[in-house]
A tleap script that builds the chain and sets N, CA, C and O, in Angstrom:
source leaprc.protein.ff14SB
mol = sequence {
  NMET GLN ARG ALA GLY GLU ARG GLY GLY ARG
  ASP ARG PRO GLY TYR ARG ALA ARG VAL VAL
  PHE LEU VAL ARG VAL PRO ASP GLU ARG THR
  ASP ASP PHE LEU ARG ALA TYR GLU ALA VAL
  ARG HIE LEU VAL ALA ASP GLY VAL PRO GLY
  HIE LEU VAL ASP GLN VAL CYS ARG SER SER
  THR ASP PRO GLU GLN TRP LEU ILE THR SER
  GLU TRP VAL SER LEU THR ASP PHE GLU ALA
  TRP GLU ARG SER PRO GLU HIE ARG GLU LEU
  VAL ARG PRO MET ARG GLU CYS PHE THR ASP
  ALA ARG SER LEU ARG PHE HIE ILE HIE ALA
  GLN THR PRO VAL PRO ALA GLY ALA SER CARG
}
set mol.1.N position { -23.251 -7.948 6.701 }
set mol.1.CA position { -21.757 -7.851 6.269 }
set mol.1.C position { -21.761 -9.377 6.322 }
set mol.1.O position { -22.481 -9.971 7.126 }
set mol.2.N position { -21.074 -9.920 5.590 }
set mol.2.CA position { -20.119 -11.388 5.498 }
set mol.2.C position { -19.642 -11.815 6.144 }
set mol.2.O position { -18.838 -11.131 6.779 }
set mol.3.N position { -19.797 -13.410 6.497 }
set mol.3.CA position { -19.191 -13.769 7.854 }
set mol.3.C position { -17.681 -14.006 6.698 }
set mol.3.O position { -17.533 -13.835 5.488 }
set mol.4.N position { -16.914 -14.396 7.626 }
set mol.4.CA position { -15.341 -15.222 6.997 }
set mol.4.C position { -15.582 -16.708 6.782 }
set mol.4.O position { -16.104 -17.666 7.351 }
set mol.5.N position { -14.890 -16.383 5.597 }
set mol.5.CA position { -15.182 -17.815 4.936 }
set mol.5.C position { -15.892 -17.770 3.528 }
set mol.5.O position { -15.404 -18.292 2.525 }
set mol.6.N position { -17.137 -17.069 3.555 }
set mol.6.CA position { -18.131 -17.040 2.831 }
set mol.6.C position { -17.217 -16.093 1.264 }
set mol.6.O position { -16.439 -15.147 1.385 }
set mol.7.N position { -17.637 -16.718 0.001 }
set mol.7.CA position { -17.456 -15.722 -0.899 }
set mol.7.C position { -17.652 -14.520 -0.635 }
set mol.7.O position { -17.891 -14.159 0.517 }
set mol.8.N position { -17.559 -13.366 -2.042 }
set mol.8.CA position { -17.602 -12.438 -1.931 }
set mol.8.C position { -17.143 -11.937 -3.227 }
set mol.8.O position { -16.118 -12.462 -3.662 }
set mol.9.N position { -17.562 -11.251 -3.754 }
set mol.9.CA position { -17.435 -9.992 -4.726 }
set mol.9.C position { -15.262 -9.119 -4.995 }
set mol.9.O position { -14.052 -9.309 -4.875 }
set mol.10.N position { -16.294 -8.254 -5.380 }
set mol.10.CA position { -14.505 -7.616 -4.945 }
set mol.10.C position { -14.164 -7.013 -4.119 }
set mol.10.O position { -13.006 -6.804 -3.759 }
set mol.11.N position { -15.497 -6.494 -3.524 }
set mol.11.CA position { -15.214 -5.410 -2.331 }
set mol.11.C position { -16.623 -6.131 -1.514 }
set mol.11.O position { -17.681 -6.319 -2.114 }
set mol.12.N position { -16.396 -6.518 0.079 }
set mol.12.CA position { -17.112 -6.649 0.794 }
set mol.12.C position { -17.380 -5.916 1.770 }
set mol.12.O position { -16.572 -5.589 2.639 }
set mol.13.N position { -18.804 -5.523 1.697 }
set mol.13.CA position { -19.626 -4.639 2.947 }
set mol.13.C position { -18.464 -4.939 4.131 }
set mol.13.O position { -17.943 -6.038 4.319 }
set mol.14.N position { -18.129 -3.490 5.015 }
set mol.14.CA position { -17.956 -3.539 5.949 }
set mol.14.C position { -16.029 -4.074 6.582 }
set mol.14.O position { -15.400 -4.179 7.635 }
set mol.15.N position { -15.849 -4.237 5.258 }
set mol.15.CA position { -14.583 -4.873 5.405 }
set mol.15.C position { -13.598 -3.514 4.658 }
set mol.15.O position { -13.932 -3.052 3.567 }
set mol.16.N position { -12.195 -2.910 5.534 }
set mol.16.CA position { -11.531 -2.205 4.342 }
set mol.16.C position { -10.516 -3.357 3.691 }
set mol.16.O position { -10.585 -4.581 3.804 }
set mol.17.N position { -9.515 -2.509 2.943 }
set mol.17.CA position { -8.689 -3.302 1.799 }
set mol.17.C position { -7.345 -3.064 2.336 }
set mol.17.O position { -7.096 -1.881 2.563 }
set mol.18.N position { -6.247 -4.076 2.638 }
set mol.18.CA position { -5.009 -3.317 2.203 }
set mol.18.C position { -4.409 -4.238 1.424 }
set mol.18.O position { -4.527 -5.459 1.317 }
set mol.19.N position { -3.469 -3.082 0.686 }
set mol.19.CA position { -2.518 -3.532 -0.501 }
set mol.19.C position { -1.016 -3.682 0.094 }
set mol.19.O position { -0.617 -2.742 0.782 }
set mol.20.N position { -0.177 -4.749 -0.106 }
set mol.20.CA position { 0.792 -4.895 -0.438 }
set mol.20.C position { 1.754 -5.012 -1.799 }
set mol.20.O position { 1.503 -5.795 -2.715 }
set mol.21.N position { 3.020 -4.006 -1.777 }
set mol.21.CA position { 3.819 -4.583 -2.477 }
set mol.21.C position { 4.852 -4.994 -1.823 }
set mol.21.O position { 5.041 -4.504 -0.710 }
set mol.22.N position { 5.616 -5.813 -2.247 }
set mol.22.CA position { 6.620 -6.571 -1.988 }
set mol.22.C position { 7.931 -6.235 -2.804 }
set mol.22.O position { 7.838 -7.202 -3.560 }
set mol.23.N position { 8.866 -5.719 -3.146 }
set mol.23.CA position { 9.964 -4.848 -3.857 }
set mol.23.C position { 11.454 -5.049 -3.713 }
set mol.23.O position { 12.095 -5.102 -2.664 }
set mol.24.N position { 11.826 -5.136 -4.771 }
set mol.24.CA position { 13.271 -5.414 -4.367 }
set mol.24.C position { 13.677 -4.239 -5.090 }
set mol.24.O position { 12.990 -3.851 -6.035 }
set mol.25.N position { 14.853 -3.557 -4.700 }
set mol.25.CA position { 15.149 -2.150 -5.089 }
set mol.25.C position { 16.951 -2.117 -4.852 }
set mol.25.O position { 17.125 -2.034 -3.636 }
set mol.26.N position { 18.065 -2.146 -5.450 }
set mol.26.CA position { 18.938 -2.492 -5.285 }
set mol.26.C position { 19.460 -1.061 -4.553 }
set mol.26.O position { 18.863 0.004 -4.713 }
set mol.27.N position { 20.678 -1.213 -3.721 }
set mol.27.CA position { 21.308 -0.570 -2.442 }
set mol.27.C position { 21.662 1.082 -3.581 }
set mol.27.O position { 21.548 2.280 -3.323 }
set mol.28.N position { 21.870 0.730 -4.170 }
set mol.28.CA position { 22.529 2.197 -5.095 }
set mol.28.C position { 21.451 3.074 -5.393 }
set mol.28.O position { 21.538 4.284 -5.603 }
set mol.29.N position { 20.312 2.288 -5.394 }
set mol.29.CA position { 18.774 3.162 -6.045 }
set mol.29.C position { 17.859 3.415 -4.254 }
set mol.29.O position { 16.816 4.056 -4.132 }
set mol.30.N position { 18.433 2.885 -3.357 }
set mol.30.CA position { 17.840 3.489 -1.767 }
set mol.30.C position { 17.382 4.912 -1.727 }
set mol.30.O position { 16.218 5.192 -1.438 }
set mol.31.N position { 18.199 5.731 -1.988 }
set mol.31.CA position { 17.781 6.899 -2.218 }
set mol.31.C position { 16.708 7.389 -2.742 }
set mol.31.O position { 15.812 8.042 -2.207 }
set mol.32.N position { 16.847 7.015 -3.915 }
set mol.32.CA position { 16.253 7.544 -4.973 }
set mol.32.C position { 14.523 7.198 -4.397 }
set mol.32.O position { 13.638 8.021 -4.164 }
set mol.33.N position { 14.485 6.057 -4.313 }
set mol.33.CA position { 13.407 4.535 -3.718 }
set mol.33.C position { 13.059 5.700 -3.033 }
set mol.33.O position { 12.170 6.359 -3.572 }
set mol.34.N position { 13.646 6.249 -1.703 }
set mol.34.CA position { 12.943 6.643 -1.007 }
set mol.34.C position { 12.356 8.176 -0.832 }
set mol.34.O position { 11.521 8.669 -0.074 }
set mol.35.N position { 13.165 8.683 -1.862 }
set mol.35.CA position { 12.601 10.424 -2.253 }
set mol.35.C position { 11.124 10.176 -3.068 }
set mol.35.O position { 10.051 10.726 -2.818 }
set mol.36.N position { 11.452 9.053 -4.244 }
set mol.36.CA position { 9.764 9.301 -4.633 }
set mol.36.C position { 8.528 8.652 -3.787 }
set mol.36.O position { 7.379 9.072 -3.922 }
set mol.37.N position { 8.869 7.603 -2.916 }
set mol.37.CA position { 8.116 7.104 -1.508 }
set mol.37.C position { 7.632 8.314 -0.745 }
set mol.37.O position { 6.607 8.337 -0.063 }
set mol.38.N position { 8.458 9.303 -0.925 }
set mol.38.CA position { 8.002 10.337 -0.275 }
set mol.38.C position { 6.738 11.570 -0.584 }
set mol.38.O position { 5.894 12.194 0.058 }
set mol.39.N position { 7.302 11.433 -2.199 }
set mol.39.CA position { 6.350 12.235 -2.969 }
set mol.39.C position { 5.038 11.642 -3.308 }
set mol.39.O position { 4.254 12.373 -3.913 }
set mol.40.N position { 4.661 10.407 -3.011 }
set mol.40.CA position { 3.782 9.590 -3.253 }
set mol.40.C position { 3.003 9.922 -2.425 }
set mol.40.O position { 1.918 10.503 -2.461 }
set mol.41.N position { 3.979 9.283 -1.206 }
set mol.41.CA position { 2.869 9.181 0.180 }
set mol.41.C position { 2.298 10.323 0.708 }
set mol.41.O position { 1.213 10.321 1.289 }
set mol.42.N position { 3.125 11.491 0.493 }
set mol.42.CA position { 2.539 12.751 0.473 }
set mol.42.C position { 1.207 12.947 -0.189 }
set mol.42.O position { 0.172 13.222 0.419 }
set mol.43.N position { 1.343 12.749 -1.765 }
set mol.43.CA position { 0.300 13.281 -2.790 }
set mol.43.C position { -1.105 12.233 -2.389 }
set mol.43.O position { -2.270 12.615 -2.500 }
set mol.44.N position { -0.782 11.166 -2.019 }
set mol.44.CA position { -1.852 10.090 -1.610 }
set mol.44.C position { -2.605 10.836 -0.234 }
set mol.44.O position { -3.621 11.516 -0.089 }
set mol.45.N position { -1.674 10.391 0.560 }
set mol.45.CA position { -2.662 10.953 1.878 }
set mol.45.C position { -3.295 12.330 1.676 }
set mol.45.O position { -4.039 12.611 2.617 }
set mol.46.N position { -3.218 13.353 0.652 }
set mol.46.CA position { -3.572 14.745 0.908 }
set mol.46.C position { -4.630 14.636 -0.053 }
set mol.46.O position { -5.057 15.694 -0.517 }
set mol.47.N position { -5.062 13.710 -0.385 }
set mol.47.CA position { -6.620 13.842 -1.504 }
set mol.47.C position { -7.286 12.555 -1.881 }
set mol.47.O position { -8.496 12.480 -2.096 }
set mol.48.N position { -6.208 11.243 -1.975 }
set mol.48.CA position { -6.734 10.046 -2.779 }
set mol.48.C position { -8.165 9.464 -1.802 }
set mol.48.O position { -8.372 9.381 -0.592 }
set mol.49.N position { -8.848 9.183 -2.846 }
set mol.49.CA position { -10.444 8.978 -2.020 }
set mol.49.C position { -10.478 7.349 -1.317 }
set mol.49.O position { -10.157 6.357 -1.971 }
set mol.50.N position { -10.808 7.312 -0.256 }
set mol.50.CA position { -10.416 5.776 0.057 }
set mol.50.C position { -9.130 5.770 0.988 }
set mol.50.O position { -8.945 5.008 1.937 }
set mol.51.N position { -8.611 6.377 0.712 }
set mol.51.CA position { -6.712 5.969 0.995 }
set mol.51.C position { -7.193 6.538 2.722 }
set mol.51.O position { -7.841 7.497 3.142 }
set mol.52.N position { -6.311 5.092 3.526 }
set mol.52.CA position { -5.974 5.714 4.931 }
set mol.52.C position { -5.074 5.545 5.562 }
set mol.52.O position { -5.214 5.986 6.703 }
set mol.53.N position { -4.355 5.190 5.407 }
set mol.53.CA position { -2.908 5.403 5.640 }
set mol.53.C position { -1.662 3.968 5.007 }
set mol.53.O position { -2.147 2.857 4.790 }
set mol.54.N position { -0.299 4.180 4.809 }
set mol.54.CA position { 0.422 3.541 4.199 }
set mol.54.C position { 2.016 3.359 5.079 }
set mol.54.O position { 2.312 4.227 5.900 }
set mol.55.N position { 2.694 2.524 4.901 }
set mol.55.CA position { 3.819 2.309 5.515 }
set mol.55.C position { 5.102 2.120 4.639 }
set mol.55.O position { 4.695 1.513 3.649 }
set mol.56.N position { 6.400 2.326 4.508 }
set mol.56.CA position { 7.226 1.371 4.116 }
set mol.56.C position { 8.167 0.622 5.203 }
set mol.56.O position { 8.583 1.112 6.253 }
set mol.57.N position { 8.439 -0.868 4.634 }
set mol.57.CA position { 9.125 -1.256 5.453 }
set mol.57.C position { 10.551 -2.014 4.835 }
set mol.57.O position { 10.433 -2.590 3.754 }
set mol.58.N position { 11.695 -2.015 5.417 }
set mol.58.CA position { 12.695 -2.383 4.768 }
set mol.58.C position { 13.074 -3.695 5.749 }
set mol.58.O position { 12.985 -3.599 6.973 }
set mol.59.N position { 13.517 -4.962 5.065 }
set mol.59.CA position { 13.963 -5.956 5.524 }
set mol.59.C position { 15.488 -5.969 6.460 }
set mol.59.O position { 16.615 -5.528 6.235 }
set mol.60.N position { 14.810 -6.772 7.686 }
set mol.60.CA position { 15.784 -6.591 8.412 }
set mol.60.C position { 16.858 -7.522 8.393 }
set mol.60.O position { 17.808 -7.486 9.175 }
set mol.61.N position { 16.616 -8.738 7.074 }
set mol.61.CA position { 17.389 -9.507 6.622 }
set mol.61.C position { 18.494 -9.411 5.395 }
set mol.61.O position { 19.552 -10.018 5.227 }
set mol.62.N position { 17.872 -8.479 4.665 }
set mol.62.CA position { 17.986 -8.584 3.429 }
set mol.62.C position { 17.507 -6.749 2.798 }
set mol.62.O position { 16.426 -6.538 2.249 }
set mol.63.N position { 18.491 -5.710 3.025 }
set mol.63.CA position { 18.737 -4.682 2.966 }
set mol.63.C position { 17.799 -4.254 1.390 }
set mol.63.O position { 16.970 -3.344 1.405 }
set mol.64.N position { 17.990 -4.773 0.569 }
set mol.64.CA position { 17.200 -4.361 -0.844 }
set mol.64.C position { 15.932 -5.105 -0.847 }
set mol.64.O position { 15.743 -5.485 -2.002 }
set mol.65.N position { 15.401 -5.315 -0.418 }
set mol.65.CA position { 13.796 -5.787 -0.027 }
set mol.65.C position { 12.700 -5.098 0.880 }
set mol.65.O position { 12.784 -5.165 2.106 }
set mol.66.N position { 11.854 -4.554 0.358 }
set mol.66.CA position { 11.205 -3.590 0.633 }
set mol.66.C position { 9.582 -4.176 0.561 }
set mol.66.O position { 9.085 -4.810 -0.369 }
set mol.67.N position { 8.911 -3.749 1.871 }
set mol.67.CA position { 7.298 -3.555 1.302 }
set mol.67.C position { 6.513 -2.416 1.997 }
set mol.67.O position { 6.643 -1.896 3.105 }
set mol.68.N position { 5.568 -2.183 0.871 }
set mol.68.CA position { 5.307 -1.016 1.119 }
set mol.68.C position { 3.467 -1.559 1.030 }
set mol.68.O position { 2.758 -2.295 0.343 }
set mol.69.N position { 3.346 -0.589 2.269 }
set mol.69.CA position { 1.427 -0.743 2.430 }
set mol.69.C position { 0.550 -0.435 2.402 }
set mol.69.O position { 0.867 0.188 1.388 }
set mol.70.N position { -0.576 -0.163 2.540 }
set mol.70.CA position { -1.300 0.691 2.224 }
set mol.70.C position { -3.211 0.393 2.893 }
set mol.70.O position { -3.630 -0.763 2.844 }
set mol.71.N position { -3.737 1.023 3.205 }
set mol.71.CA position { -4.905 0.551 3.656 }
set mol.71.C position { -5.831 1.496 3.363 }
set mol.71.O position { -5.614 2.622 3.811 }
set mol.72.N position { -7.219 1.240 2.451 }
set mol.72.CA position { -8.039 1.584 2.123 }
set mol.72.C position { -9.602 1.381 2.675 }
set mol.72.O position { -9.900 0.612 3.589 }
set mol.73.N position { -10.403 2.100 2.046 }
set mol.73.CA position { -11.657 1.857 2.717 }
set mol.73.C position { -12.001 0.812 1.547 }
set mol.73.O position { -13.100 0.428 1.949 }
set mol.74.N position { -11.836 0.316 0.710 }
set mol.74.CA position { -12.224 -0.849 0.114 }
set mol.74.C position { -11.218 -0.827 -1.218 }
set mol.74.O position { -10.636 0.206 -1.552 }
set mol.75.N position { -11.098 -1.937 -1.854 }
set mol.75.CA position { -10.215 -2.626 -3.103 }
set mol.75.C position { -10.695 -1.470 -4.366 }
set mol.75.O position { -9.974 -0.903 -5.189 }
set mol.76.N position { -12.303 -1.368 -4.145 }
set mol.76.CA position { -12.872 -0.262 -5.108 }
set mol.76.C position { -11.899 1.197 -5.199 }
set mol.76.O position { -11.327 1.521 -6.239 }
set mol.77.N position { -11.851 1.757 -4.305 }
set mol.77.CA position { -11.091 2.890 -4.002 }
set mol.77.C position { -9.662 2.332 -4.460 }
set mol.77.O position { -9.388 2.460 -5.654 }
set mol.78.N position { -8.681 1.693 -3.569 }
set mol.78.CA position { -7.811 1.744 -4.940 }
set mol.78.C position { -7.461 1.428 -5.954 }
set mol.78.O position { -6.367 1.803 -6.376 }
set mol.79.N position { -8.559 0.365 -6.912 }
set mol.79.CA position { -8.478 0.046 -8.032 }
set mol.79.C position { -8.769 1.537 -8.491 }
set mol.79.O position { -7.789 2.243 -8.728 }
set mol.80.N position { -9.828 1.980 -8.610 }
set mol.80.CA position { -9.899 2.967 -9.294 }
set mol.80.C position { -8.707 4.467 -9.716 }
set mol.80.O position { -8.557 5.301 -10.609 }
set mol.81.N position { -8.012 4.015 -8.241 }
set mol.81.CA position { -6.911 5.248 -8.297 }
set mol.81.C position { -5.851 4.387 -9.342 }
set mol.81.O position { -5.628 4.755 -10.496 }
set mol.82.N position { -5.217 3.118 -8.685 }
set mol.82.CA position { -4.229 2.339 -9.462 }
set mol.82.C position { -4.650 2.783 -11.112 }
set mol.82.O position { -3.717 3.051 -11.869 }
set mol.83.N position { -5.872 2.838 -11.555 }
set mol.83.CA position { -5.983 3.102 -13.436 }
set mol.83.C position { -6.109 4.038 -13.481 }
set mol.83.O position { -6.812 4.394 -14.427 }
set mol.84.N position { -5.662 4.968 -12.713 }
set mol.84.CA position { -5.595 6.625 -13.011 }
set mol.84.C position { -4.555 6.957 -13.814 }
set mol.84.O position { -3.525 6.283 -13.809 }
set mol.85.N position { -4.753 8.337 -14.811 }
set mol.85.CA position { -3.114 8.431 -15.323 }
set mol.85.C position { -2.224 9.407 -14.068 }
set mol.85.O position { -1.007 9.585 -14.100 }
set mol.86.N position { -3.005 9.867 -13.178 }
set mol.86.CA position { -2.321 10.392 -12.568 }
set mol.86.C position { -1.460 9.436 -11.660 }
set mol.86.O position { -0.393 9.771 -11.145 }
set mol.87.N position { -2.194 7.928 -11.498 }
set mol.87.CA position { -1.250 7.453 -10.497 }
set mol.87.C position { 0.076 6.709 -11.432 }
set mol.87.O position { 1.275 6.949 -11.286 }
set mol.88.N position { -0.365 6.039 -12.116 }
set mol.88.CA position { 0.404 5.939 -13.326 }
set mol.88.C position { 2.213 7.074 -13.498 }
set mol.88.O position { 3.381 6.698 -13.596 }
set mol.89.N position { 1.715 8.192 -13.469 }
set mol.89.CA position { 2.355 9.420 -13.602 }
set mol.89.C position { 3.099 9.514 -11.961 }
set mol.89.O position { 4.325 9.483 -11.860 }
set mol.90.N position { 2.602 9.578 -11.281 }
set mol.90.CA position { 3.087 9.712 -9.943 }
set mol.90.C position { 4.083 8.514 -9.385 }
set mol.90.O position { 5.172 8.577 -8.815 }
set mol.91.N position { 3.482 7.701 -9.676 }
set mol.91.CA position { 4.350 6.157 -9.070 }
set mol.91.C position { 5.616 5.708 -10.091 }
set mol.91.O position { 6.347 4.749 -9.842 }
set mol.92.N position { 5.740 6.494 -11.186 }
set mol.92.CA position { 6.815 5.927 -12.461 }
set mol.92.C position { 7.985 6.169 -11.613 }
set mol.92.O position { 8.288 5.102 -11.079 }
set mol.93.N position { 8.724 7.057 -11.283 }
set mol.93.CA position { 9.786 7.231 -10.315 }
set mol.93.C position { 10.195 6.048 -9.090 }
set mol.93.O position { 11.164 5.340 -8.815 }
set mol.94.N position { 9.175 6.246 -8.692 }
set mol.94.CA position { 9.395 4.845 -7.286 }
set mol.94.C position { 9.531 3.413 -8.366 }
set mol.94.O position { 10.444 2.590 -8.445 }
set mol.95.N position { 8.243 3.511 -9.121 }
set mol.95.CA position { 8.832 1.612 -9.813 }
set mol.95.C position { 9.971 1.860 -10.847 }
set mol.95.O position { 10.313 0.911 -11.552 }
set mol.96.N position { 10.432 2.774 -10.952 }
set mol.96.CA position { 12.200 2.705 -12.436 }
set mol.96.C position { 13.177 2.301 -11.452 }
set mol.96.O position { 14.324 2.070 -11.833 }
set mol.97.N position { 12.734 2.137 -9.709 }
set mol.97.CA position { 14.156 1.558 -8.756 }
set mol.97.C position { 13.895 0.174 -8.535 }
set mol.97.O position { 14.705 -0.717 -8.281 }
set mol.98.N position { 12.575 0.107 -8.674 }
set mol.98.CA position { 12.329 -1.472 -8.506 }
set mol.98.C position { 12.960 -2.705 -9.550 }
set mol.98.O position { 12.334 -2.634 -10.607 }
set mol.99.N position { 13.921 -3.735 -9.599 }
set mol.99.CA position { 14.377 -5.084 -10.370 }
set mol.99.C position { 13.301 -6.363 -9.710 }
set mol.99.O position { 13.465 -7.525 -10.082 }
set mol.100.N position { 12.183 -5.990 -8.685 }
set mol.100.CA position { 11.471 -6.892 -9.420 }
set mol.100.C position { 9.931 -6.478 -7.877 }
set mol.100.O position { 10.359 -6.276 -6.741 }
set mol.101.N position { 9.113 -6.450 -8.001 }
set mol.101.CA position { 7.928 -6.171 -7.624 }
set mol.101.C position { 6.558 -7.533 -7.617 }
set mol.101.O position { 6.158 -8.263 -8.524 }
set mol.102.N position { 6.234 -7.437 -6.465 }
set mol.102.CA position { 4.809 -8.609 -6.724 }
set mol.102.C position { 3.658 -7.789 -5.577 }
set mol.102.O position { 4.038 -7.427 -4.463 }
set mol.103.N position { 2.320 -7.597 -6.038 }
set mol.103.CA position { 1.892 -6.842 -5.467 }
set mol.103.C position { 0.843 -8.089 -4.907 }
set mol.103.O position { 0.981 -9.159 -5.500 }
set mol.104.N position { -0.313 -8.039 -3.688 }
set mol.104.CA position { -1.282 -8.796 -3.101 }
set mol.104.C position { -2.267 -7.572 -2.844 }
set mol.104.O position { -1.957 -6.396 -3.035 }
set mol.105.N position { -3.329 -7.959 -2.447 }
set mol.105.CA position { -4.537 -7.228 -1.847 }
set mol.105.C position { -5.950 -8.200 -0.936 }
set mol.105.O position { -6.610 -8.961 -1.643 }
set mol.106.N position { -6.137 -8.148 -0.147 }
set mol.106.CA position { -6.344 -8.048 1.295 }
set mol.106.C position { -7.699 -7.369 1.602 }
set mol.106.O position { -7.679 -6.187 1.946 }
set mol.107.N position { -9.124 -8.169 1.483 }
set mol.107.CA position { -9.898 -7.781 2.823 }
set mol.107.C position { -9.450 -7.717 4.181 }
set mol.107.O position { -9.021 -8.739 4.717 }
set mol.108.N position { -9.511 -6.438 4.903 }
set mol.108.CA position { -9.050 -7.027 6.914 }
set mol.108.C position { -10.452 -7.571 7.385 }
set mol.108.O position { -11.597 -7.148 7.229 }
set mol.109.N position { -10.036 -8.430 7.882 }
set mol.109.CA position { -11.239 -9.227 8.224 }
set mol.109.C position { -11.477 -8.984 10.055 }
set mol.109.O position { -12.481 -9.208 10.732 }
set mol.110.N position { -10.067 -8.424 10.483 }
set mol.110.CA position { -9.529 -8.315 12.542 }
set mol.110.C position { -8.417 -7.548 12.293 }
set mol.110.O position { -7.541 -7.626 11.432 }
set mol.111.N position { -8.617 -6.779 13.224 }
set mol.111.CA position { -7.712 -6.344 13.992 }
set mol.111.C position { -7.854 -5.732 14.939 }
set mol.111.O position { -8.740 -4.879 14.985 }
set mol.112.N position { -6.733 -6.058 16.373 }
set mol.112.CA position { -6.585 -5.269 17.106 }
set mol.112.C position { -6.978 -4.083 17.500 }
set mol.112.O position { -7.213 -3.384 16.514 }
set mol.113.N position { -7.201 -3.403 18.731 }
set mol.113.CA position { -7.135 -2.327 18.839 }
set mol.113.C position { -6.204 -1.803 19.320 }
set mol.113.O position { -5.506 -2.342 20.179 }
set mol.114.N position { -5.958 -0.302 18.721 }
set mol.114.CA position { -4.128 0.402 19.009 }
set mol.114.C position { -5.122 0.540 20.733 }
set mol.114.O position { -6.332 0.756 20.788 }
set mol.115.N position { -3.872 0.276 22.399 }
set mol.115.CA position { -4.201 1.085 22.991 }
set mol.115.C position { -4.003 2.079 23.365 }
set mol.115.O position { -2.948 2.651 23.092 }
set mol.116.N position { -4.761 2.519 23.969 }
set mol.116.CA position { -5.123 3.807 24.522 }
set mol.116.C position { -3.620 4.779 25.121 }
set mol.116.O position { -2.854 4.291 25.952 }
set mol.117.N position { -3.441 6.004 24.599 }
set mol.117.CA position { -1.628 6.582 24.709 }
set mol.117.C position { -0.996 6.246 23.650 }
set mol.117.O position { -0.427 7.083 22.950 }
set mol.118.N position { -1.009 4.934 23.377 }
set mol.118.CA position { 0.092 4.275 21.913 }
set mol.118.C position { -0.109 5.460 20.939 }
set mol.118.O position { -0.912 6.386 20.828 }
set mol.119.N position { 0.758 5.102 20.421 }
set mol.119.CA position { 0.801 6.083 18.996 }
set mol.119.C position { 1.031 4.992 17.772 }
set mol.119.O position { 1.437 3.872 18.084 }
set mol.120.N position { 0.789 5.290 16.455 }
set mol.120.CA position { 0.968 4.351 15.622 }
set mol.120.C position { 2.098 3.869 14.733 }
set mol.120.O position { 1.939 2.884 14.012 }
savepdb mol mol.pdb
quit
């Protein structure tokens, strides 16, 4: 395993990946966006190799700003799915709701444990 601060390739052995999308969805498209997200998240969770978990979050100060995060075994897993024709078709209804989108990708270096008895 590489130490923090060392440069590595696209995948870093032993490090999971976090993918973050910061998007803007006009108020009038919120229901369409959430319906499309529900369809995407269930299909991805049920069968995309390497997918671990995802979340959709709404800004507490700007109701048109949303954050979509997903955790993957590796960036290679995410990027393979992202390049697939199935991905483009599946996320099209969600992307049609965006007026702005930014994508970021990270290797997870550390994480606090979830306390026993706590739910995620």
